[in-house]
C-alpha positions as a Markdown table, in Angstrom:
| # | Residue | x | y | z |
|---|---|---|---|---|
| 1 | Met | -24.7 | -58.2 | -10.7 |
| 2 | Leu | -22.9 | -58.7 | -14.3 |
| 3 | Leu | -21.7 | -61.8 | -12.7 |
| 4 | Ala | -24.6 | -63.3 | -12.0 |
| 5 | Lys | -25.7 | -65.9 | -14.7 |
| 6 | Asp | -28.7 | -67.3 | -13.0 |
| 7 | Tyr | -30.6 | -67.3 | -9.8 |
| 8 | Arg | -28.1 | -69.4 | -7.6 |
| 9 | Asn | -25.2 | -67.7 | -9.2 |
| 10 | Leu | -27.3 | -64.3 | -8.1 |
| 11 | Leu | -27.4 | -65.5 | -4.8 |
| 12 | Lys | -24.0 | -66.5 | -4.2 |
| 13 | Thr | -22.9 | -63.1 | -5.5 |
| 14 | Leu | -25.0 | -61.4 | -3.1 |
| 15 | Arg | -23.6 | -63.8 | -0.5 |
| 16 | Ser | -20.1 | -62.1 | -1.3 |
| 17 | Phe | -20.8 | -58.6 | -0.5 |
| 18 | Lys | -20.9 | -57.6 | 3.1 |
| 19 | Asn | -24.1 | -54.8 | 3.0 |
| 20 | Val | -26.5 | -55.8 | 0.5 |
| 21 | Tyr | -28.8 | -52.7 | 0.0 |
| 22 | Leu | -32.2 | -52.2 | -2.3 |
| 23 | Ile | -32.6 | -48.9 | -4.4 |
| 24 | Asp | -36.0 | -47.8 | -5.1 |
| 25 | Glu | -35.7 | -46.6 | -8.6 |
| 26 | Ala | -38.8 | -44.5 | -8.4 |
| 27 | Ser | -37.0 | -42.1 | -5.4 |
| 28 | Phe | -34.5 | -40.5 | -7.5 |
| 29 | Ile | -34.2 | -37.1 | -6.4 |
| 30 | Asp | -31.9 | -34.4 | -7.3 |
| 31 | Gly | -29.3 | -37.1 | -8.5 |
| 32 | Tyr | -29.4 | -39.7 | -5.8 |
| 33 | Tyr | -31.7 | -42.8 | -4.9 |
| 34 | Ile | -32.6 | -43.5 | -1.5 |
| 35 | Ala | -30.8 | -47.2 | -0.8 |
| 36 | Lys | -32.3 | -49.4 | 2.1 |
| 37 | Lys | -30.1 | -51.6 | 3.9 |
| 38 | Ile | -30.8 | -55.6 | 3.8 |
| 39 | Glu | -30.1 | -56.7 | 7.5 |
| 40 | Lys | -29.9 | -60.5 | 7.7 |
| 41 | Pro | -31.3 | -60.8 | 4.0 |
| 42 | Ser | -33.9 | -64.0 | 4.2 |
| 43 | Phe | -33.4 | -65.0 | 0.4 |
| 44 | Leu | -29.3 | -65.1 | 1.1 |
| 45 | Ala | -30.1 | -68.5 | 3.5 |
| 46 | Gln | -31.2 | -70.2 | 1.1 |
| 47 | Leu | -27.5 | -71.3 | -0.1 |
């Protein structure tokens, strides 16, 4: 997310990825995080 300069740029950056995952920072267990793959993220349709 280092390339995201603003909201529109963030969405454009996310659209460039084939897969998008959300990580719950509170789920840190034994050095790993639990991530959830986002299927057809609705927030990316705004572009």
